[in-house]
N, C-alpha and C positions, 0 to 999 in steps of 0.2 A: 615392580612387584612389591617392593618395600612401601611405596607410596599408597598402593591399594590396600595393603594390610594395615597401614597407618590409618587410612580413612575408615576402614571397617572397625578397627579397634577403638577409634575415637567415638564412633556411634555407640559401640558396646560400653565404653567407659562412661559416657553420658547416661546411658540407660540404667547402668548399675549404680553409679555413684550419686545420681541426682536424688535418690530417695531421701537421703538425709536432709535435703533442702526443703522437702515437703512435709517432714514429720511434724513440725509445729502446726502447719495448716491442717493436717489430717486430725491432729488432736483437737483442734478448734472447730472442725467441720460438724456443725450441729446435726444435719440430717443423719449422719452415721453414728454419732455419739461414741467414738472409739476411746478406749482407755490405753495407757502406755503399753501394757502387756500385749494387747491386740495389735497395736501398731508395730510392736517388735516382731510379732508372728508374721504380719504382712510383709515385713522387711526380710524375714527369714525364708519365705516360700521361694523367693528367687534363687536362694542357695540350693534348695531341694531340686529345682529344675536344672540348675547348673551341674549338680551331681549326676543326674541322669544323663544330661547331654554330654558331659565329659566322659562318662563310662561308655557311651555309645560312639564317641568320636572316632576311635580307632577303627571300629568295624565299618562305620559309615564311610570314612576316608578310604579304607582298603577296598570297599565294595564299589563305590561310585566315583572315587577320585577326590584328591584334595581340593581341586578347583570347584567342583559341584558342591562339596560340603561347605566351603566358605560362603558361596553365594546363597545357598539355601539357609544357612544360619543367619546371615544378615537379613534376609527377607522375613524369616520367622520372627526374630525379636523386634524388628521394626514394625511389623503388622501388629504385634502384641502391644507395643507402646500406644498405638492408636486405639486399641481396645481399652487400655487403662484410662485413656482420656475421656472415654464416654461411658465407662462402667457405671451402671445404675445402683450397684450395691457393693458392700465390702467383699462379698463372696466372689462376684464377677471380677472385681478388681484384683483379688488375690489369685484367681485362676489365670488372668492375663499376665500377672507378674511371674507366675510359674512358667508360662510359655516363654517369656523374656529370658528366664534363666536357662531353659533348655537350649535355645538358640545360642546364648552366650557360652554355654558349656561346650557346645560343639565347636564354636569359633576359636576359642583360645588355644587349645592344644594343636588344632589343625594349622592355625596361623603360625604358631611357634615352630612347628615342624617344617613348614614351608620356608620361613625366614632362616632357619638354620641350614636347610638344604641349599638355599640360594645365597649363602654367605661364604667368605673365606675364613679359614681357621684362625688367622691372626687378627681378624676383626669381627669374630662371631658375636661376642657380647654386645658390641656397638650396633651391629646390624639388627639383632633382635630387639635391642633397646629402642632403636629408631622406629621400629614398627609398634612396639608395645607402649612407647611413650604416649601413643594415642589414647590409652586408657586414662592417663592423667589429663591429657588435653580435653577429653570428653568431660572429665570431672571439673576442670577449670571452666569450661563452657557452661556447665550446669550451675556452678557457683555464680558466674557473672549474670546469666539469664535469670537466676532465681531472685537476684536483687531487684529486678524489674517485674518479672512475670508473676511471682508469687503474691506480692502486695497488690498488684493491679488486677490480676485475673484468677488467682487461686491456683491450687495444685494441679488442676486438670490441664492448664496451659503448658506446664512443664513436660507432661507426657506427650502432648501433641507436638511440641517442639522437637522431641526425640525421634519422631517418625518422619518428618518432612525431608531431612537431608538424604534419606535412603532413596528417594525418588531420583536423585542425581547420581548417587554412588553406585547403586545396583547396575544401571546400564553400563557404567564404566568398567565394572568388574566383569560383566558378561563379555564386553568387547576386548579387554586388554589383559585380564588375569591369565597367566600361563598355567599349564598343568605341571604337576611334579614329575620330573624325569624318572625318578625312582618308581613311581606308580606305573608310568607307561612301560618301563622295562619289565616290571613284574607281570604285566599283562601281555608281554610278548611284542610290544610296539616299540622295538628298539630304534627304528629309523626316526620315529617322531621324538623319542626321548633324546636321541643324539642331536637332532635339529635344535631342540630347546636348549640342551646343554651347551652346544656350540655358540648359540646366540647369547647366552648369559655367562659363558665361561665356567660351566659346571662339570668339568671332566670327572671330578671325584664322585659326583652323585651317581652317575651311571656305572662307574667302575666298581663302586661299593654296594650296588644293589645285586642281590644274588639272582634276580630274575625268576625266582621260583615262588609262585603264590602259595605253595604248600610247604614252604620252609618251616622247620620246627622252631626257628628263631623268631617266631611271631606270636602274637596273642599275649594274654596276661601271664601265662606260664613262663614265657621267655624272660619276664622280669625277675624271676627267681632262679634261673639256671645260670651256668657259667659264672658262679661266685657273685651274682648280682644281688642276692637276697638282702644282705645287711644294708647296702647303700640304698636299695629300693625302699626299705622300711624307713630309713632315715629321711629320705626325700618326702615320704608321706607325712611324717610327723612335722617336719619343717613347714611344709605347705599348709597343713591344717592349722598350725599355730599362727602363721603369718596371716592367713585369710581370716582367722578369728579376730585378730587385732584390727586388721584393715577394715572389715565390714562392720565390726562393732563400733569402732571409732568414727567411721564415715557416717554411720546411721545416727549415732547419738551425740556427736560433738556439738552440733548447733543447739540441741535441747539442753545438754549439760551446761554449756556456757551461758545459755539464756537463764537457766536456773541459778547460775552464779551471779546474776545481776546485770548481764550485758543486754542491750536492746537487740531486737530481732535482726536488724541490719548488720550489727557487729557479729552476732552469732553466726549468721550465714557467711560473712566474710572469712571467718575462721576456716570453714569448709573449703572455700576458694584457695586460701593459703595452703591448706593441707594438700590439695591436689597440685598446686604449683611445686610444693616440695616433692611430690611423687615424680613429677617430670624431671626436676633437677637431680633427684636421686637416681632415676633410671639412666639418664645420660652420663652423669658424673660417675656413678657406680660402674657402668659398663666400661668407660674409659679406664678406670682403675683396675677392673677385673681383667681386661685384655693386657694390662701392663704388669700387674702384680699377682694375678691369680684370683679366681672367682671365690674360692672358699674363704679367705680372710676378709674379703670385701662383703660377702654375704653375712658373715659373723658380725662385722661392724654395723651393718644395716639393722640387724635385730637389736643390737645394743643401743643404737641411736633412737629407735622407737621406744625402748624401755626407759632410758634416761630422760628423754624429752617429756614423756607422759608423766613420769614421777615428778619432774620439776614443775610442770604445769599445775600439778596438784598442790604445790606450795603457794599458789596464787601470787605470782610475781607481778610487777607492773605490766600494763597491757602491751607495751612495746616488746618486752621480753617474751610475753605469751605468743605474739605473732612469730617471733624467731623460733620458739620451741615447737609451735604447730608446724612450721615449715620443716623442721628437722624430723618431726613425727611423720610427715608425709614421705620424706626421704627414706625413713626406716620401715614404712609399711608398703606402699605401692612400689617404691623403688626396689625394695628387697624382693618382692614377689616377681618383678620382672627379671631380676638377676636369677631367681630360682628357676624360672622357665629356661633360661640359657644353661644353667647348671645341670638341670635334669635332661634336657634335650641333647646336650653335648655328651652326656655319658652313654646313652643308649645307641646301638647301631640303627641304621636307617630302617631296617626291617621291622623294628618294634618301637621306633621313636615316638610316633603319634600315640600308640598305646601307652607307652611309659608316661608321656606327658598327660594324656587323658586320665589315666587312673590316678596319678598323683594329684591332679587338679580335682578329680572326683572325690578323693579322700579329703582334700583340702576344703571341699564344699561343706563338709561337716562343720568345719570351723566357720564358714560363711553363714551356715544355718544357725549355729550356736551363738555367734557373735552378737547379732542384733537382739536376740531373745535374752542373752546373758546380760547385755546392758539394760534392756527393758526391765528385767527383774530387779536390778539395783535401783532404777528410777522408781519403780512401783513400790519398792520397800522403803523409799524415802531416804536412801543413803546419800551422804554428802558428796559434793563434787570431788573432793580429794579421794574418797573411797572408790568412786566410780572410775576415776582415771588410773589409780593404782591397780585396780582389778584388771585393766588391760595391759599394764606394764609387765605383770608377772608372766603371761604367756610368751612375751617377747624375750624375756630373760631365758626362759626354758629353750626357746628356739635357738638362741645363740649357743647354748650349751650343746644341743644336739648337733649343730653345724660343726662345732669344734671337734666332736668325736668321729666325724666322717674320716675314713682313711685318706691319706694324702700321697702325692708322688706316684711311684710305681704301683703302690697298693690299690690305687683307685683306677681299676680297669673294668671294662665290660666284657669279661670272659675272653672268648676267642675272636672277638670282632676285630676288624681292621684297625690299623693304627690311626687313620684319619677319622674314621666314623665311630668306632666302637669304644674309644677311650677319650678322655679329655685331653685336649692339646696341652703340651707341656706347661705353658704359662698358667692354664686353667687349673692344673693339678697341684699347684704349689700349696 
């Protein structure tokens, strides 16, 4: 289950994070004659699609099941990548990027919900990280391929490369991906749920599902009942700020570093290092979160992003820049993966996918604003230091919001069960 989610999220990570590698090529593509602001908007439309997909994820998963939702999402954004590769105009290209976003928006909360359900409490953060590190692996693959494909074949080849692996991964998902026992229980299919739970050792998943599809502890309203409102709003702000920094930096880092005097190959390699940092941050942060608690590690992640971007703005030697970009990746992608665990571990199973989906949907406002936000600074002729400091500020605010979240016994999800409705003791420190 973890391997299949890893594969799906690797595809998604490639599809989302590869855009920064083609920004210089899009700006130089004479038939379309795009300016920086338009390229920023084309980068932002994927965030609009993700917002819609994330909002719909809870309803889709509750209606059709987590398994079908995951498979449909991968099929959708992979087909849309193929459309991007052959798009005859910027308008068609933008429409296809929007569809990529819708599929990705459905996938992320559904995959996170499944990974949490199929994990043990004492290794929850690591289990989710093992799946979601795929987003960084996809970004790493994009960075490596871009060094070859973009100079040799142009930006269209990068989009075609994002579609091809789905031809292998989708049949494997259809054959091997299990359904959520909690979903099966809610549909009265207790025997099937028990069979899957026994196979995967998921006794808690069935015991903590109320089995009532009409339960009032479902839907968006459940995120504000049972004393959840303050934490829910905090999660929304944290996710919005993290995704603003993540997508803004991922989109504009190659162009910003190119404007600072680095050649195209070096500028693209910075994006590769950024995604390596995301993978390191996801796995390392998850280990620390399981050991010391998820709140302090999430706070540290935001601060790593802010400090590293601020130090890059001082234009240190290139060796130091690579280290700082690595830390920036740890503090952006790595922090977002921790947030998925933080959020999913707080809500009970009955509204977990909804809680994750809505938080990620609100976060998509940051993903929408991030590329356009960076594009405005580039279009205005702002210096490299100003552009980087502009992304450091939201990360500092994110750290402050995380610090203000209640801790210990105060961090509870109302009347939910101990194992599913509140964070496990180490996570609540």
